[in-house]
N, C-alpha and C positions, 0 to 999 in steps of 0.2 A: 424588442429583441436587439441585441448588439449589431452594429453595422461596421463597415470598414473603419470608421472613426474610432472603433474600439481599440485599434492598435496604435493610435496616436493620441490618446486621451488619458489623463491622469484623473482617477476618481476613487476617493476613499469610501469604502462601504464596509461597515462593521456590523455584523449580525451575531447576536449571542442569544441563546435560549436560557431562560431562568431555570435554574436547578435541573438543567437537562443537557442535551447535545450542544456543545459549545463549538460554533463555527464562526470564524471571523474573516473579514476581507479588508484589504487596505490598499493604499496607493503603491504603485510599482512603476519602474521604468518600462515604458512600452516596448514590446518586442516588435521591431520593424519587419514588415512582410518578407523582405528578401534575405533576412539573416536569422530567422527563427532557428533553423537547424544548427547554425554555428553556435548558438547560445546553449545548446543542450550538451553540456560538458560531460554529463554522465554517460551519454551514448558513445562519445569518443573514448572515454576512459575504459568502457567495457567492450570496446571494439565491436560495436553493434553491426556495422556494415559487414564485417567478416563473418559474424554469426549468421546474418541473414542469408549468406550464400549457402548455408547449411539448413537453417530453420528460421521461419518467421512466426512460428506458433500456429500455423494453419491446422485446422482440425480440432483445435482446443477451444473449449468454452470456459470463459472466466466469469463467474457471477460476481457482480459488484453490488454488495449490500450497502446502500448509501442513501443519498438524498434524491435519487433519480439520475438518469443519464439522457442527455439531449442528443438524439440521433441526427438532428439537423446541423450540428457542428461539422463543417466541411472536412475536418481532420478525422471525423468518425463515421462519415457516410458509408453505409454498407457494412459496418462492423457491429451495430447494435441490434440485438434481437428483441422480440417482444418478451416481456418478463412478467413480473407480478408487482402489485401495488399494495402495501400494507399501511401506507400513510393516508388513511381514509378521511382524516380531518383536513387534508390539504386539497386544493383544486388540482385537476389534471390526473395523470396516471404516472406509471413508472418512467415515461418519456418526458415528464415535466420535472425538471430539476429545480427544487424550490430554493436552493442556496448555491448551486453551481459546483458543489464539492464532488458529487458523484461523477459528473462529467469530467472533472479534472483527473480523477483516479482512472477513469476509462481512457482518457487521453494518454496518460503515462503508460498504460498497459498496451493499448492497441491503436494509438494514433497513426494515421497513414501519411501525414504530411500533405493532405490533399488541398489545403488552402492555397489559392493563387497558383494552381497548376503545379503543385509539388513544393511550394515554399512554406508550407505549414510546419506544425510540430509533429514529431514522430513519437510513437510509443516503442518500448523495447521489443514487443512482440506484435508487429503490425498486421500479422496474418491471423491473430486470434479473434474470436468473437466475444462480445460482451453481452451477458445476460443481466439486465438491471433488475434488482429487487429493492424497491423503494421502501424505506422505513421512516417512521415519524421521528422528529426531534422529541426528546423527553420533555422539552419545554412546551410541547403541545398539550401536555397534561402533567403539571408539576407535581401532582400527587401520585404519579404512576409508580415511582420507586422500583421495586423488583419487576414490575410489569414490563419495563423497557428491556430487561434481560430476557424476559419471555418473548418479546417481539423479535429480538435478535435470534433466539432459538427457533422460532417459527420460520424466520427468513432463511436460516441455514438449512432447515429441513426442506423448504421449497426449492432452494438451489440444488440440493443434492438430488431431490426427486426429478428435477429437470435435467439431470445428467451433466451438471456442470462439473468438470474435472477439478477446477480450482475455484475456491471461494475466497474472495478478497473482502475483508472487513476492516476498513480504515476508519473505524469508529471505536470509542472506548468509553467504558462506564466503570465507576467504582463499585457498582452492584453486580451481583451474579445470582444465579438461581439453578436449581436442579434441572429445570427444563433446558437451560442453556447448555449445561454439561452433557445432558442426554442427547441434545441435538448435535453437538460436536461428535460424539461417539457414533451417532446414527450416520452422519456424513462420512466419517472415516469407513464405517462398515459398508457404505454404498460405493466406496472407491474414490472419494474426493479428498483433496487437501485443503485445509483451512489456514489462511494466513491473516494475522491481525497485528496492528501496531501497538506498541507498549505505552504509547501516550507521550505527551510533551510537557510533563511536569517534573522532569528530572532535576530542574533548578528551582522547583517550587514545592518541596515536600516529598516528591517522589512517591506518590501513592501507587498501589498496585491497581492496574486496570484490567478489565475483562472485555472481550473474550480472550485477550492475549494470554492471560494467566490461567485460562481454562485448560485442563489436561487434554492433550491431543491437538491443540492449536499451535501453529508455528509462530512464535512471538518475535516480532521484528523491531530492531532498534535502528536508529539513523546515524550515518557517518557523514562528515563533510568531505571537502576536496582533499584534505590532508589525511583522510582515513581514520581520524579520531572520532569517537562518539561526540555528537553535537551536544552542546550544553543543555539543551532542552530535552533531549531524548531520555526516556526512562531507562532505569538500569536495575539489575537484581538477578536472582537466581533463576527467574522465569524466562530470561532473554535467551533466544535460541540462535539467532543470526542477525546480521545487519546488512543494510544496503544504503546507497546514496540517498540523502534527504536534505540537501542544502542547495540553494540557488537553482531550483528546478524551474524549467520553462516547459509549458504543456498546454494542450487545448483545454478549454473550459467554457462554461456558460453557454451563450447562444450561438448563432450561426457563425460568427467570426470571432468568438471569444478567445482570448489568449491570456494565460495567467502565469505569474511567478509565485512560487511558494516554497515552503520548507517544512519539514516535520516527519514524523514516523508514518503518517498517512502515505506520503510519497514513497518512502522506503518500502512500505508494505506492498504498494502497487508494483514496484520493481522486483521485489521477491516473487510475487505472483507471476509476473511476466517472465522471469527467469525460469520458473517451473514450466510455464507454457512452452518455452523454446525447447526445453529438454524433452518434455512429453511428446511434443509434435514429432520430434526426431525418433522417438522410441515409443510408438503408440501402443505396443503390447505390454509395456511395463505397468505395474500397479502403482498406486499412490505411494506406497511404502518404498518402492524401488526408486521412484523419481526423487523423493525426499532424501533417501540414503545417498544417492549420487550427488545431490546438491551438497550434502554435508561432507562427503568424501573429497570433494574438489574445492572446498571453501578456502578463502584466504585466512588461515588460522593465525592466532597470535604467534609471534616469532620467539617468545621467551620459553617455548616448550610446553606451555600450559595447554590443556585440552580445550579449555574455554575460560572466559572471564565474564563478569557481570555487566560489562559495558557493551560488548559486541557478541556475546554468546560464544558459539563455536567459530565464529568468524564472518567475513564479508562474502556475499554471494559472488560466484564467478562462473556464470553459465557458459562462457566461452571455453573454459577449461573442461567443463562437463561435456560439452559437445565434441570437443577434440579428443579427449581421452577419458571417457566416463568410468572405465574400470568395471568391476563386478557389481551389478546392482543389488546382489544379495537376495535373501528370501522374499518372496512376493507377499507373504502374509504376516510379516513381523514389522510393527511400527518402530522406526529407528531411534526415536527420542525416548528418554527414560520416564518422562512425567506421566505418561498414560498408565504405565504399570504401577506407578506410585500414587495414583490419583487419590487414594484414601487419605493420604497425609495432608493434602492441600498445599498450595504454593507458600513459600516463605516470603516474608515481607522484606523488600529491598531496603538497604540503608539510605539515608538522606545525605546529600551534600557531597557526593563524589565529584571531583573535578571532571570537566568534560574530557573524554578520551582516556581517562584512567580507569583501570579495573576497580570496580566498586568494592567496598568492604562489605562483609557480612555484618548483620546486626551485632554479633558477638564481638567482632573486631573493632567496630566503630565506637568511639567514646560516647557519642550522644545518642546512639540508637537511631531508629527510624524517625523521620520528621513528621510533622502533622500532615494528615491526608485531608483532601477536600472531598466532600460528599457531592460530587458533581459528575455529570457525564460529559465527555469532551470528544471532539474529533481528534484522532491521533495525528492529523496533519495540522494541528491546532492553530487557530488564529493566524495571524501573519500570513493567511492565504492571500497573496497579492492579486486580487481579482480586478481585471479591467472590464468594467461593465458598460453597456451601451447607454446612450443618452435617453433619459426618460424611463429606464428600466426600474422596476420596483419589486419588492417581495410582497406579495399579496397573500395575507393570511385570511382564510375564509373557512367557515364551518360547513363546507360542502363535502359530501361523502363521495369518494371516488369509486367507480365501479371496479370490481375485481376483474383483472384481465387474465384470460386463459393463456397459459404458456404455449407459444407456437413459434416455430422458426421461420426466419426469412430466407430467401434464396441466398446462397453463398456467392459473393462476387469473386472475381478473379484474383490472382496473387498480386501483392503490392510490390512494385519494383523499389529497391532501396535507393537512396540518394547516392551521389558520387562519394567515393572515399576521399577524405581530405588527406593530402600528402603530409608525411613527416609526423604523424601522430604517434605519441608514445603513451603508454598506459600503466598506471600503478597496479592494474589488474593482471599484468603480464607476469607469468612465471613465478615459481617459488611461493613463499608465504608473504602475505601483506605485512607491512610494517606495523607493529603494535604501538599503542600510545605510550608516550614517555612522560616524564614529570611536567606538570603544568599544561598538559594537553598537547605537547609537541611530540610528533612521531619521532622515534629514535631513527636517525639516519635519513630523515627526510621521507617523502611520500613514496619513493621507489626503493626496492630492495632486491 
């Protein structure tokens, strides 16, 4: 298990699964104990402390379908419920994170800053609870193919049956299945929202990944500090919205693990947390109403376009949704068009769009779509800068894990927010967010 030295040690650890779930770790500048919160730029940009005076996500359960979530991390103590384990070829259970990725996503969503008496990493919705649903890497069975999509479908159904209002899938696969499509529809009918990352191959062929491209899933792209789509973030007509996914600092790994990362995994976690904040403040709303308000208060492109293929309808702004949500609309109508048009299937995005620029459609692009890779990857792909403890190792064993019955733990008290830093200014304030300009540079700078 990681120790205090985790925060002062550089250790590169790269883990990839053959023909399966691709998860990488690598060296990063350690986040020193007293300054962790100051490094979480996305919380400042989104005015997290201001939002926490209204909502912390309390009363909302976010299912994290991933590699497991470690409840022993001090930034997640009291936030992690008992869940379900589908990774039966791995040792442990849903509380055994075999790569550290699921704990990272949970930290971005619901971290409480508990390390060192409040000097740790915060999630955007520190009052939310995490329901871990551990799934295997497709690399556990390289011949699995469509079976991995089936595992994701089963995990989504389990999360919906456990009454998780929000289902976070920071995983991506080039394969899909009827079971996965049906599971998403089942979750929506049960009243859940499903968020998934569009993948980090925007600069490497830009293949379409699932479940992000599955009808009914909210597909999330990543933007950087300048509010442009990051170079790696996937793009195309299936992108629905975007959230920060660059230079992220968050809880991860073992008891004192801290990570830096970037990618659409991170952006997906922040989109899920944004929904948790809104839903906590309006607990009688349906999933459709929460999503509609998210879309109505989004930082849309300033060129007048309703959406583009880089950031979808725009960048999430939960603070605006909490302050002035407007009319949530009908309770039983899904607000995105893809569910109604499910029979036609998603179009393939074009390859080679510059980071931050609206992507061309295949008909507009000279070269059409680039080559796709038949792999499954974590949508916060690689470059997950994990700080691991001395002597820690990934142990692959053929031990079958017992199926864990879903049950809730006692809810702890509310989490006090950290002090508000003076003089902070945010690109998420007011009006529309600046759209990308030529060469990936936002027109007029990051503020508008």
